[in-house]
C-alpha positions in Angstrom: 0.1 0.0 0.2 0.7 3.6 -0.8 2.9 5.3 2.0 1.8 8.3 3.8 1.8 10.7 6.6 -0.9 13.0 8.4 0.1 16.6 8.4 -2.0 19.3 10.4 -3.1 21.7 7.9 -2.5 24.6 10.5 0.7 24.2 12.2 1.9 21.6 9.9 3.2 19.1 12.1 3.3 15.4 11.3 1.8 12.1 12.4 2.1 8.8 11.3 -0.6 6.5 9.8 -3.3 5.7 12.5 -7.2 4.5 12.2 -7.7 6.3 15.1 -6.6 10.1 13.9 -8.8 12.8 12.4 -7.6 16.1 13.4 -4.5 17.4 14.9 -4.0 16.7 18.5 -2.1 20.2 19.3 -4.6 22.5 17.6 -7.4 20.4 16.3 -6.9 21.6 12.9 -7.8 19.0 9.6 -5.3 16.2 8.4 -3.8 16.3 5.2 -2.6 13.0 3.8 1.1 13.6 2.6 2.3 11.2 0.0 5.7 9.8 -1.1 6.0 12.1 -4.0 9.3 11.0 -5.0 8.8 7.3 -4.8 5.6 8.0 -7.0 7.0 9.7 -9.4 10.0 6.5 -9.8 7.1 4.4 -10.3 4.1 5.5 -12.0 3.4 7.8 -14.9 0.1 9.7 -16.1 0.6 6.9 -19.1 1.0 3.9 -16.7 -2.4 5.5 -14.7 -4.3 5.9 -18.3 -3.3 2.5 -19.6 -4.9 0.8 -16.6 -8.3 -0.9 -18.2 -10.1 -0.4 -14.8 -12.3 2.7 -15.5 -12.7 3.6 -11.6 -11.2 5.4 -8.9 -9.1 2.5 -7.9 -7.0 3.2 -11.2 -5.6 5.7 -8.9 -4.3 3.4 -6.2 -1.4 4.5 -6.4 -1.9 8.0 -5.2 -4.3 6.8 -2.4 -3.7 6.3 1.2 -5.6 2.6 1.2 -5.7 -0.6 -1.1 -8.3 -1.4 -3.5 -10.5 -3.4 -2.1 -11.8 -7.1 -3.3 -13.6 -7.6 -6.4 -16.4 -9.7 -3.6 -17.1 -5.7 -2.6 -19.1 -5.1 -5.8 -20.6 -1.8 -6.0 -17.3 -0.3 -3.6 -15.3 -1.2 -7.1 -16.9 0.5 -9.6 -17.2 4.5 -8.0 -15.7 6.6 -10.3 -15.2 6.8 -14.1 -18.1 9.7 -14.4 -19.1 11.6 -17.8 -17.0 14.6 -19.0 -18.5 16.5 -22.0 -18.8 20.1 -23.2 -22.0 21.6 -23.7 -22.1 23.7 -26.3 -26.3 25.0 -25.5 -25.0 26.0 -22.1 -22.1 28.4 -24.1 -24.9 29.6 -26.1 -26.5 31.4 -23.1 -24.0 34.0 -23.1 -21.5 32.8 -20.2 -18.6 33.8 -22.1 -16.4 30.5 -22.0 -16.3 27.3 -23.1 -18.4 25.1 -20.6 -17.5 21.6 -19.5 -19.6 19.5 -17.0 -18.1 16.6 -14.5 -21.2 14.5 -14.2 -21.0 13.0 -10.8 -24.8 11.9 -10.8 -23.8 8.5 -12.5 -22.3 7.4 -9.4 -23.6 4.1 -7.8 -25.9 5.8 -5.3 -25.9 8.9 -7.4 -23.8 11.8 -5.7 -20.0 12.7 -5.4 -19.5 11.3 -1.6 -19.3 7.6 -3.1 -15.7 9.0 -4.0 -15.6 9.7 -0.3 -17.3 6.9 1.2 -15.9 4.2 -0.7 -12.1 5.5 0.5 -13.2 5.1 3.8 -14.9 1.9 3.4 -11.8 0.3 2.1 -10.0 1.8 4.9 -12.5 0.1 7.2 -12.1 -3.0 5.5 -8.3 -3.5 5.5 -8.5 -2.6 9.6 -10.9 -4.6 10.8 -13.5 -2.2 11.3 -17.2 -3.4 11.3 -19.3 -0.2 12.0 -19.0 3.3 10.9 -21.0 6.2 11.7 -21.6 9.7 9.8 -23.5 12.8 10.2 -25.0 14.3 6.9 -27.6 16.4 5.5 -28.4 13.3 3.4 -25.7 12.3 0.6 -23.1 11.2 2.6 -25.0 9.2 4.5 -26.6 7.5 1.4 -23.1 7.2 0.2 -21.9 5.4 3.2 -25.0 3.0 3.5 -24.2 2.0 -0.2 -20.7 1.4 0.1 -20.9 -0.2 3.6 -23.7 -2.6 1.9 -21.6 -3.4 -0.5 -18.6 -4.3 1.9 -20.8 -6.0 4.5 -20.3 -3.4 6.9 -23.0 -1.7 9.1 -23.6 2.2 8.3 -24.8 4.2 11.0 -26.2 7.9 9.8 -27.2 11.1 12.0 -29.5 13.2 10.3 -31.3 16.8 10.6 -35.1 16.1 10.8 -36.1 18.0 7.6 -33.5 15.5 5.6 -35.1 15.6 1.8 -37.5 12.4 2.1 -35.8 10.4 -0.9 -32.4 10.6 0.6 -33.7 9.3 3.9 -35.6 6.5 1.6 -31.9 5.7 0.1 -30.4 5.3 3.5 -32.9 3.2 4.7 -33.0 0.8 1.6 -29.1 0.3 2.3 -30.1 -1.1 5.3 -28.3 1.1 7.2 -29.2 2.7 11.1 -30.4 5.9 10.6 -31.1 8.4 13.4 -33.0 12.2 12.7 -32.0 14.6 14.9 -34.0 17.7 16.2 -31.5 20.4 14.6 -29.2 21.1 12.2 -26.4 19.1 10.6 -23.7 20.9 13.1 -26.0 19.1 15.9 -25.6 15.8 13.7 -21.6 16.2 13.3 -21.3 16.7 17.2 -22.9 13.7 18.2 -21.5 11.4 15.9 -18.0 12.2 17.0 -19.2 12.7 20.4 -20.1 8.3 19.7 -16.9 8.0 17.9 -14.9 9.4 20.9 -16.8 7.4 23.4 -18.1 4.4 21.8 -15.2 3.6 20.0 -17.2 3.5 16.6 -15.5 4.9 13.3 -16.1 8.0 11.9 -16.5 9.0 8.4 -17.4 12.8 8.9 -16.6 15.1 6.1 -13.9 17.7 7.3 -13.2 15.4 10.4 -12.4 12.1 8.8 -9.0 13.6 6.0 -10.0 10.1 4.3 -12.8 11.9 2.8 -11.2 14.5 0.8 -8.3 11.9 -0.3 -11.7 10.0 -1.8 -12.7 13.4 -3.4 -9.6 14.1 -4.9 -10.0 11.7 -7.5 -12.5 13.6 -9.3 -9.8 16.4 -10.2 -7.8 13.4 -11.4 -10.4 12.5 -13.4 -10.9 15.9 -15.2 -6.9 15.6 -15.9 -7.5 12.2 -17.5 -10.5 13.2 -19.4 -9.8 16.7 -20.7 -6.5 15.7 -21.7 -7.8 12.6 -24.0 -10.9 15.7 -25.3 -7.8 18.4 -26.0 -6.3 15.6 -28.3 -3.4 14.9 -25.9 -1.7 12.2 -25.7 -1.4 11.6 -21.7 2.2 10.7 -21.1 4.3 12.4 -19.1 1.7 14.9 -18.2 -1.9 15.6 -18.2 -3.6 18.8 -19.2 -5.6 20.6 -17.2 -8.8 23.2 -17.8 -8.5 26.6 -16.6 -11.1 26.8 -14.0 -13.2 24.3 -12.1 -16.4 25.7 -10.4 -17.8 23.5 -7.0 -20.2 23.6 -4.9 -19.4 24.4 -1.3 -21.0 23.6 2.0 -18.7 22.6 4.7 -15.9 23.1 2.1 -14.4 19.6 1.9 -15.4 19.3 -1.8 -13.0 22.0 -3.0 -10.4 21.0 -0.3 -10.2 17.8 -2.2 -10.6 18.7 -5.7 -7.8 21.2 -4.5 -5.2 18.4 -3.0 -6.1 16.3 -6.4 -4.3 19.1 -8.3 -1.8 19.7 -5.6 -0.8 15.6 -5.5 -0.4 15.9 -9.4 1.7 19.0 -9.1 3.9 17.6 -7.0 4.2 14.9 -8.7 5.4 17.0 -11.9 2.3 15.2 -13.9 0.2 18.9 -14.9 2.6 22.2 -15.3 -0.3 24.6 -13.2 -3.3 24.1 -11.1 -6.6 25.5 -12.5 -8.4 28.5 -10.7 -10.9 26.8 -7.8 -14.1 28.9 -7.7 -16.5 28.0 -4.5 -20.5 28.7 -4.9 -22.2 28.7 -1.7 -26.3 29.8 -1.5 -26.5 33.2 -0.1 -28.5 31.8 3.2 -25.3 29.6 3.7 -22.4 31.6 3.0 -20.4 31.3 6.1 -17.2 30.7 3.6 -17.7 33.2 1.1 -18.7 36.0 3.7 -14.9 35.2 5.2 -13.4 35.2 2.1 -15.4 38.8 1.0 -14.1 40.2 4.2 -10.6 39.1 3.9 -10.6 36.7 7.4 -9.6 33.6 7.8 -12.3 32.8 10.3 -14.9 31.4 9.7 -17.7 33.1 11.4 -21.1 30.4 12.1 -24.4 31.6 10.2 -28.2 30.1 10.5 -28.0 28.3 7.7 -31.4 28.1 5.5 -31.6 27.4 2.1 -33.3 25.3 -0.6 -29.5 23.4 -1.7 -30.0 21.1 1.8 -26.2 19.4 0.6 -24.8 22.8 1.1 -26.3 24.1 3.9 -23.9 24.0 6.6 -24.2 26.8 9.5 -20.6 25.8 10.7 -18.6 24.5 8.0 -16.0 21.6 9.3 -13.5 22.4 6.4 -13.9 26.1 6.0 -9.9 26.9 6.6 -8.7 24.6 3.5 -12.0 25.8 1.4 -10.6 29.4 1.1 -7.0 28.3 1.3 -8.1 26.4 -2.3 -9.3 29.1 -3.5 -6.7 31.9 -2.6 -4.0 29.5 -3.7 -5.5 29.0 -7.4 -6.2 32.5 -8.1 -9.8 31.2 -7.7 -12.4 32.6 -5.1 -16.3 32.1 -4.0 -19.4 33.9 -4.7 -23.1 33.2 -3.6 -25.8 32.7 -5.4 -29.4 33.0 -4.1 -32.3 30.1 -3.7 -33.9 31.7 -7.1 -30.8 31.8 -9.1 -30.1 27.8 -8.3 -33.6 26.8 -8.9 -33.4 28.7 -12.1 -29.9 27.1 -13.0 -31.6 23.4 -11.7 -33.9 24.0 -15.0 -31.4 24.9 -17.1 -29.2 22.8 -16.6 -31.7 19.7 -17.6 -33.5 21.6 -20.2 -29.8 22.7 -22.2 -27.3 19.7 -20.8 -29.6 17.1 -20.5 -28.2 16.8 -16.7 -30.9 16.7 -13.6 -28.9 17.7 -10.9 -29.9 18.9 -7.1 -29.8 21.9 -6.2 -26.6 22.1 -4.4 -25.5 20.6 -7.6 -27.0 23.1 -9.5 -25.5 25.8 -8.1 -22.5 25.4 -10.4 -24.1 26.9 -13.0 -25.8 29.8 -11.1 -22.7 30.6 -9.6 -20.7 30.7 -13.3 -23.8 32.8 -14.3 -22.9 35.5 -11.6 -19.1 35.3 -12.2 -20.5 35.8 -16.2 -22.3 38.9 -15.1 -19.6 40.4 -13.1 -17.0 40.2 -16.0 -14.9 37.1 -14.2 -14.8 34.8 -17.1 -12.8 35.2 -19.9 -14.3 34.0 -23.9 -11.0 31.9 -24.2 -11.4 30.0 -20.6 -12.2 26.0 -20.4 -14.7 26.1 -17.0 -15.7 22.6 -15.6 -18.9 22.6 -13.8 -18.4 19.4 -10.9 -22.3 18.6 -10.6 -22.3 16.4 -7.3 -26.0 15.2 -7.2 -29.1 13.9 -8.9 -32.4 15.8 -9.0 -33.9 13.0 -7.9 -32.3 13.6 -4.5 -34.9 16.3 -4.0 -37.8 16.3 -6.0 -39.8 18.7 -4.3 -37.4 21.5 -5.3 -38.3 20.6 -8.8 -41.6 20.5 -8.3 -41.1 24.1 -7.0 -40.1 25.7 -10.3 -42.4 23.3 -12.9 -46.0 23.7 -14.0 -48.9 20.9 -13.4 -49.2 18.7 -15.9 -52.8 19.2 -17.4 -55.2 15.9 -17.4 -57.0 15.2 -20.3 -59.5 13.0 -22.3 -57.4 10.9 -24.0 -58.3 12.4 -27.5 -55.7 13.9 -30.2 -58.1 17.2 -29.8 -57.8 17.1 -26.4 -54.1 16.6 -26.5 -53.6 19.5 -29.6 -55.4 22.1 -26.6 -53.4 21.3 -24.0 -50.3 21.1 -25.8 -51.4 24.6 -27.3 
């Protein structure tokens, strides 16, 4: 298995691989996984990775802190290789750039969180752990439930009592133990951390377990590999990168993971530069964006209220690294209204054929905001990271759709209804 260390993202102290390592023992900072880049560079290359017939995230196993799970884990072995394509119809809307979509709705449980849960579950299997707990507004819990089911492990999910019904159904059908709390995501997060500490359960929490970002970084690897292929380049010694990646942000761990993926490739010399990373937050849950706008490294909690439940975070658990991801890549943060998110949801479906949940649609809403500001260059290649399927929150879609008419089964009635 790949050798690595943990390094605190605040004080830079290093520590060894430890199944119980979640945050820095000194200051509580998030832990980064540090790979042995010199050894990896000597043994692997973009060409060797791209020639692997395995299309899943496990093709990148040399760059991951876990081994490849056995074939007997079924779905766990299939995570990754989601569609990546250009949408010229979205470009025609006047955003002023080449628009590419990374469609994570095609993953086994229909969200990017499968990548994080796959790595966490693989780590649990390697260490003989049988029970994993997580806090979730929905998607992380669904992903853990699905990956744990494939591996034969027990999943415990703690979610806010107002979690979308479709996500609750997914969690339950996968056989996870679901508990709903009277409160928000932060309340669920705190409860699961206490459970992990006092009961000895393995905690998957986003922005707490350092392996979640390691799973999410694989989407950056796929973007590079697929963009290189789409550009007509040959992946021998290097991959090609787009100019900007737009990421929906709640607690900050997805943009942290994307940043980590590009940084790993840059450290290996496999890419020349890291794309600009733009985080998009809902105005009703904008703790990280607020800090960005005020040029502060301190994240002030907010009262989170937004239609985009998957990026609703009153007290983001990975805000410091999220700010760093934007700053180090010359990117930034934008905020969008719920109305803009729902409008983007409709446009993505009708013009790109991608049915995204509100949180995932925020990326296109963010691109439109950037365009209106004049912050997008016409020659930019922009990737929209679409993180979750719209069927996870059908109530949101029904807010913007007209009801279907009921008619008599005649051609005249059909003609009248359509006209």
